[in-house]
C-alpha positions as CSV (number, residue, x, y, z in Angstrom):
1,X,101.5,195.9,71.8
2,X,104.3,196.5,69.3
3,X,107.8,195.5,69.9
4,X,108.8,199.1,70.0
5,X,106.2,199.8,72.7
6,X,107.4,196.8,74.7
7,X,111.0,198.0,74.5
8,X,110.0,201.6,75.4
9,X,108.3,200.3,78.6
10,X,111.4,198.2,79.5
11,X,113.7,201.3,78.9
12,X,111.4,203.5,81.0
13,X,111.5,200.9,83.8
14,X,115.3,200.8,83.8
15,X,115.5,204.6,83.7
16,X,113.2,204.9,86.8
17,X,115.2,202.2,88.6
18,X,118.5,203.9,87.8
19,X,117.2,207.3,89.1
20,X,116.0,205.6,92.3
21,X,119.4,204.1,92.8
22,X,121.2,207.4,92.3
23,X,118.7,209.2,94.5
24,X,119.2,206.7,97.3
25,X,122.9,207.6,97.5
26,X,122.3,211.4,97.6
27,X,122.7,213.5,100.7
28,X,119.9,216.0,99.9
29,X,119.0,219.1,101.8
30,X,115.6,219.0,103.7
31,X,113.9,220.8,100.9
32,X,115.2,218.4,98.2
33,X,114.5,215.4,100.5
34,X,110.8,216.4,100.5
35,X,110.7,216.6,96.7
36,X,112.5,213.3,96.4
37,X,110.0,211.6,98.8
38,X,107.2,212.8,96.6
39,X,109.0,211.7,93.4
40,X,109.7,208.3,95.0
41,X,105.9,207.8,95.5
42,X,105.2,208.9,91.9
43,X,108.0,206.6,90.5
44,X,106.6,203.7,92.5
45,X,103.2,204.1,91.0
46,X,104.6,204.4,87.5
47,X,106.7,201.2,88.0
48,X,103.5,199.4,89.1
49,X,101.8,200.7,85.9
50,X,104.6,199.5,83.7
51,X,104.7,196.1,85.4
52,X,101.0,195.7,84.9
53,X,101.2,196.6,81.2
54,X,104.1,194.2,80.7
55,X,102.3,191.4,82.6
56,X,99.1,192.0,80.7
57,X,100.9,191.8,77.4
58,X,102.8,188.7,78.3
59,X,100.0,187.1,80.3
60,X,97.6,187.3,77.4
61,X,100.0,185.4,75.3
62,X,100.5,188.6,73.3
63,X,104.1,188.6,72.2
64,X,105.4,192.0,71.1
65,X,104.6,192.3,67.5
66,X,107.0,193.9,65.0
67,X,105.7,197.0,63.4
68,X,107.0,197.5,59.9
69,X,107.3,201.0,58.7
70,X,107.3,201.8,55.0
71,X,110.0,204.0,53.7
């Protein structure tokens, strides 16, 4: 896993968590509430996937590697 991939996963996790926080303070209509409930389940699954990827990378002793790009 490259350092960039590692940071991307952290950013995605933060983004999902922020969305969940905002959504928890909304007063949605019944139609929107149904959509948000489905989204909450999907977001929960994605957070579990991200956690698993990060744990696997860190648990294997694999530190994020720096990927150098040539100009």
